[in-house]
C-alpha positions in Angstrom: 0.0 0.0 0.0 1.3 3.4 -0.9 1.6 5.6 2.2 3.3 8.8 3.3 6.5 7.1 4.4 6.9 5.4 1.1 6.3 8.6 -0.9 8.7 10.4 1.4 11.4 7.8 0.8 10.8 7.7 -3.0 10.7 11.5 -3.3 14.0 11.7 -1.3 15.5 9.3 -4.0 14.0 11.5 -6.7 15.6 14.6 -5.1 19.0 12.8 -5.3 18.3 11.9 -8.9 17.4 15.5 -9.7 20.6 16.8 -8.1 22.5 14.3 -10.2 20.7 15.4 -13.3 21.2 19.1 -12.5 24.6 19.3 -10.8 24.5 23.1 -10.4 21.6 22.7 -7.9 22.4 22.3 -4.3 20.0 21.8 -1.4 17.0 21.0 -3.6 13.7 20.7 -1.7 10.9 18.8 -3.3 7.3 18.9 -2.2 4.6 16.4 -3.1 0.9 16.4 -2.3 -1.1 13.1 -2.6 -4.7 12.3 -3.4 -6.4 8.9 -3.1 -7.6 7.5 -6.5 -10.3 5.1 -7.4 -7.6 2.5 -8.0 -6.8 0.7 -4.7 -3.4 1.4 -3.2 -2.7 4.1 -5.8 -2.0 7.8 -5.1 -2.1 10.7 -7.5 0.7 13.1 -6.8 1.6 16.7 -7.6 5.2 17.8 -7.2 7.0 21.2 -6.8 10.5 22.5 -6.2 11.6 25.5 -4.2 14.8 26.6 -5.9 13.9 30.3 -5.7 10.1 30.2 -5.5 7.7 27.3 -5.4 7.4 26.0 -9.0 4.9 23.5 -10.4 6.7 23.4 -13.7 10.2 23.7 -15.2 13.0 21.3 -15.9 13.5 20.1 -12.3 9.8 19.4 -11.7 9.6 17.7 -15.1 12.5 15.4 -14.2 11.0 14.7 -10.8 7.7 13.8 -12.5 9.5 11.5 -14.9 11.3 9.7 -12.1 8.1 9.3 -10.1 6.3 7.9 -13.1 9.1 5.4 -13.5 8.4 4.4 -9.9 4.7 3.8 -10.7 3.2 7.0 -9.4 0.2 8.6 -11.2 -0.3 12.2 -12.0 -4.1 12.0 -12.5 -4.7 14.9 -10.2 -8.3 15.8 -9.5 -8.4 19.6 -9.4 -11.1 19.9 -6.7 -10.1 16.7 -4.9 -9.0 16.5 -1.3 -5.3 16.3 -0.4 -4.6 13.1 1.5 -1.2 14.3 2.7 1.8 16.4 1.8 5.6 15.7 2.2 8.7 17.9 1.8 12.1 16.2 1.3 15.7 17.0 0.6 18.5 14.6 -0.4 20.9 16.3 2.0 20.5 13.6 4.7 21.5 10.8 2.3 25.0 9.5 2.5 27.1 9.4 -0.7 26.4 5.6 -0.9 22.7 6.1 -0.6 22.8 8.8 -3.3 24.6 6.4 -5.6 22.0 3.7 -4.8 19.2 6.1 -5.7 20.9 7.1 -9.0 21.3 3.4 -9.8 17.6 2.7 -9.2 16.6 5.3 -11.8 19.3 4.2 -14.3 18.0 0.7 -13.8 14.5 1.9 -14.7 15.9 3.3 -18.0 16.2 7.0 -17.1 19.2 8.8 -18.4 
């Protein structure tokens, strides 16, 4: 079952992937909001970054979405739907080894 802890862990790995893809970015924070969907155990997510201001689009968010889709997340957001929960993450707490593992996960899923 998808839950807040799993999304937080996955989004932390996505943040590490995005920092790898955009090496000029340091201390990237990603936010995700989740909604329940009619499909059991599936969440719809929306993602944003806060490099300068909160952005719901742009290259970092596009890459984060691509990585989350590779992990099986849906972006079938219901505009007037209720938010189930929100998470904010950064990859700063990950060790170098954990960052390398996160990068390997996404490369293994075919992301380049």
